[in-house]
N, C-alpha and C positions, 0 to 999 in steps of 0.2 A: 504493499499499499504506499502511495506517494510517488514523488518524482525524485530523479537524482539531481543535486544540487552541486555535485562535485564527486572525485573519486571516494569511493566507499562510503558516501554519506547521502541519505534519502531525506525528503521533507514531505509532510502532507500538505495537500493544497486545502485551504480552509476559506470560510465564506462569511462575510459580514451581510448586514441588510441590504446594501446597495447592489449586491450581486445575486439576489434572488427575488423571484415573485411568486405569488401565489396563484393557483390555477382555479378558476370559478367552477362550482359543482354542477352535476348533472341535475340537481334538484335546488330550488331556492326557497327561503323562508322569509317572512316578514320580519324585518329587523326588530319591530317592536315586540315579537313573540320569542325572541332567543333569551337565553338565561346567561348572564354575564357574571354571575356569583362566584365567589372563591371562598374556600374554607382553610383555616389554619387549624390542625389537629391539636387538641390539648392533651396534657399528659394524663396517665392512668385512665384511658378510656372515657374522659369527661366529654361533654358534647362540645363539638368543635366550634371556633368563633367563625361566625359567617358575615362575609362582607359582601356587599350589593355589587360591587365593582372590583375587578382583579387589578388594582392599582393601588401601590403604597408611595408615599413621598420620601425621599431620602434623607437620612439623619445628617443634614448640612446645615450649617449655621445660616446660610443666605437663603435657604428654602423653608426650614421648619422652625417654628417656635410655638409656645402654647396656643396663641390666637390661630395660626395656622392649622394647627392640628384639630383644634376645636371645630373649625369650618369644615376640614377634609372629613372628620369624623361624622359631622351632620350630613354631608354629602354621600356617604356610604363608602368611603375609603378609609386609609389608615395613614397617619404621619408619624415619623419616628423622630424622637428628640436626641440629639447627640449629648450624651452624659460628660464629654469631655471637651465640650465647646463653650461657647459665650454663654449659653443659658445657664450654666451651673458653676462658672466662675466669677460672674459678676450679679450683683443685685438688680443693677439696671441695665440690661444688656443692650437697651435702645441706644445709648450714648455711645457705647463701643462699637456698635454696628454702623454709627453715622461716621466714626473715624475711619473705619474700613472703606465705606461707600465713597467718602471724600478723597481718600489717599490718591496720590497721582501714581501712574502704572510703574514709575522707576522704583518707587519705594514700597509699594503696597505689600510685598511678599515679606520685607523685613519688618513692616509694621505689624503684620498679622502674627509673626513668630513671637514678637515681644508681647503682644496682647494676650497671646495663649500661654505665656509663662506664669501669668496668675494662678495661683492655687485653686483647685476645684473645692468648692463649698459643699460638703456633703448634705447639709440641711437644705440647700437648693434643690438636690435630687428628689427628696421627698415633697418639697413644695411644688415642683413642676408637675410631679405626677398627680398629687393633691388637686392642682388646679385644672388638670384635665378631667379627672374623676368626677369634681364638683360641677363640671360642665355637661356631665352626662354622656361622655365619649370614651372609646378605648384608649387607654395609656400605653404608649409603645416608647421604649427608650434603647439606646444602643451604647456598648463600650467595647473597648480593645479586649482581647482575651486576658491580658495581663492584669486588668482591673476587674475582670468579670465577676470573680467571687466576691469582691469587697462590695461593688455597686450593685451586684445582683441581690445580694441580701437586704440592702437599704431599700431597693426597688420593690422587692417582694413584701417586705413590711409596709411599704405606702400603698400597697394594692395594684402593682403594675400588671397589665394585662397580656403583654408580649414583650419578650427580652431579646435584643438582637445582639450578637457577639460578631464584631465586624474587623477585619483587617485587610490589608492590601492582598495577601494570599492566606487563607486558612487551611490547616491541615490538622489531623488528629495527633498525628506524632511530630511535635514541634521539640528541637533539641536546643537548650540554652544552659550555660553555667552561670549566667549573671542574674536570672530570676526564675521563679518557678513557673513551670508551664501548665497551662489550664487542663485539669483533667475534665474533659469535655462530658464522658460518660458519668461521672459522678455529678457534674454540674446539672446535667439535663434531669438526673435522677432525683435531685434535690430541689428541682425549680417546680412551684406550683403553677408557674406561667409557661407557656410554649416558649422554646428556646429556637430562634432562627439564627444560622450562621453563614458567614460569608467573608471573603468571596472565594469561589472555586471555578474551574473551568474543565476539569478532566473526569472522566469515567471513574477512574479508581479511587480518586479523593471524594468525589460525591459520595460514592457508595459507601467508603469508610466513615464519613461524617454521618450518614443516615444510620449506620449500624450502631452509633454511639448515642441514638435516642433524640436526635434534633427533631423539631416539627417543620423544618423548612430550610432550604438552602439557596443562598443568593449566588446568582451565576454571574460572573464577569470579573476580569482583570483589566483595568485601564481604560475602558472605553468611554468613560465619563466626560462630559463637555470640559468641566473644569480640572480633569485629571491629567497629569503629565507622565504617569508612570511608564508608559510605552515608550517615551522619548528618553527619560532618565535611566530606565533599567532595561529598555528593549524587550520588555515582558507583556505577554498577552496573548489571547486567542480571539480572532474575530466572533463576535456575539451569535450568529447563526449556529456555526459549528460547536461552539460551547454549549450552547442551549440544547442541541440535539444530542450532543455526548452525554450531557448530564441528564437529559430525559431518559437515555437508555439505562443509566444508572438506576433511576428512580423506578422504572419499569421492572428491572430486573429484581431490585429490592422488593417491590410489591408483590411480585411472584413468588418470591423466596418466603416471605414473611406473611402476607397478607394485610401489611401496613402500608399505607399510602402516605408518603411524604412529599409534599409539593415542592417544586423548584420555582425560583423566582428570578428572572432575567433582569439583571441590575446595571443600568447606565447604556449609553450609546443611543437612546431613543428620545428624539425630539419631535416627533411627529406621528400623527396616528397610524400611517403606513408602517412605521418601525414597530409600533406596539403590536400591530395586527400579526407581522411577520415573526415577532418572537413567540406569540402564543402559539401560531400554526406551527413553529419549530419544536414545540413540546413544552413550552413553559405554563405553569398554572396561573402565574400572575407576573407582573413586572413592578420594579422600582424605578421611580423616574425622579430626576433632580432639575435638570435646566428647564423644562417644560414648566414646571411649577414656580421657579424661581421669576418667571416672567408675570406671576400673578400680583395682582393688587395686594393681597394678604401676606405675600411673602416677606420676611424681614430684611431680606438683601435690597429691597427696592429696585429691582432690575439687575442686581449684581449676583454672582454666584461664585464660590470657591470650594475645592474639594477638602475632604476630611484630612487629607495628608498635606495640604498647603502650609500649615504651622510647623512642621517638623524642624527641629532646631538645626540639624545638620545636612539634610538632604530632602527638601521639599519636593512632593511629587503632586503639585497642584498649583494652581494659579487663580487670580480672580479674573473672571471674564463678564463682560457687560452684555446682558441679553435683553435688557429693556423690559418695560411693564406693558403688556398688550391687552389685559383685561382682567376680569375677576377670575378667582378660582372655579367658580361655577361654570363661567364661560369655557375655560380650558378644559373642564370635564365633560360638560354637557351641551355647551354653545348657549345662544346661537353664535357661530364663528363670524367674527368680523374681520379676520386675515384670511388669505388665500394660500397659505403655506402648509396647512394641514396640523398646525399646532395647537388648534382649539378644537372643542368637542371630540376630544380622545375616545370617550365611551360611545358616542355616536359612530365614530369610525368602527370600533370594535364589532359593535352591533350590526352595522350595515356589512361590514366583511364577513362576519359569520353568516349573515342572512344570503350572501351571494355565493358562499361556497357550500351552502347546505348544512351548517352545523348549527343545532339548538343549543349545545353546551360548550362549554370550553374544552372539555374530554373530546367531544366530537371535532371541534376545531384543530385539536392537535393531529388529527389525521388528514389534515388539507394536502393536496398534492403540491409540492414544492419544485419550481425549476430554477435552474442556473440561468441567471438573465442579467447580464452586467450592463446592458443598453436600456433596461427597463424605465430608468429615470429621465433618460434623454431622447429615447424613440419618439418623433414627431412633436419634440417640445423645444425646437428651434427658437420660436419666437419668445417664449417664457425664459429660456436660457439668456437670450440677448437682452431682454428687458429686465431681468431679474426680478420676476414676479412667479407667483405659484410655484411649480416645481423648478424654477430656476433661481430660487432664493436659497441662500446656504444655511 
């Protein structure tokens, strides 16, 4: 499998969203009659968490805060707050966010590194979760593996609903002599809330993560709009191939154990078509950042930066300006007032599902996929020249 790239060395050909297309079905369905819901399994056989839409907002400080997550929850989705970001380091995060937004391009990364040196106030972890619970929505938070035991205990005491363990690359077998590695199996066993872990891109790692009791796996290394890991580290797998490989691991695990663990494609999707392709490639849901950073409710005010941007020695993210195009409700459900597919994401999912004849996300995962590198440019000369519609970046 693969192509020769030189003497004694082969490499696989892999695919991203721009290289593939979905084939319409033999039967079509009214988009208003498809089911776009998504379930997160709870530990110990408890009833799963059911979301009306298969979209989660990324735990990035320019995307989510309490206000955003409350609105996201009311609209049927889920927003995740970063427990190692601005929201838990500062009593008044609005002032800090203003500094980041106003900083010039030459100095913004250095400023972010400085601002993120402030210690995390553990009482703010409980407070943010309480603010979400008091508003009547699900509380989801994220931390890196090294802090998961400590912050997970605080979050559980506060009544968290979903705990996300997230790093650039997640594995079960992490080797370090400088700090204690997370015992993922024990962490999941002791957690009252579902544990979602990421990020991973390969069959073997996803299978091993599932065998340790997680309730979901985030798929993707380096595809995010504000992430620079692929340039800094040369690391990553295009999202379609990563999703297909991970879905195969999920299905193998389900066949072996009877337990279905969802995979969630994370990053690289700014338009409805990308989200549809991720789901059709086998994902159960998607995690999105930049599309939501463009909402009126996002704390970044049209700016977006990655979770690894503050790294003291090797930042793997940057601040990007994405602008504000409309409300969160518009971005999720329309009416779309832009022509590039970045609004009414749920409408795009439902319409695509209808056109391929899929009534559920599970059926959507069986859609025929073709390799089509010219799918975005075929017949779109005027759009490309005028930078409108599919000609926009």
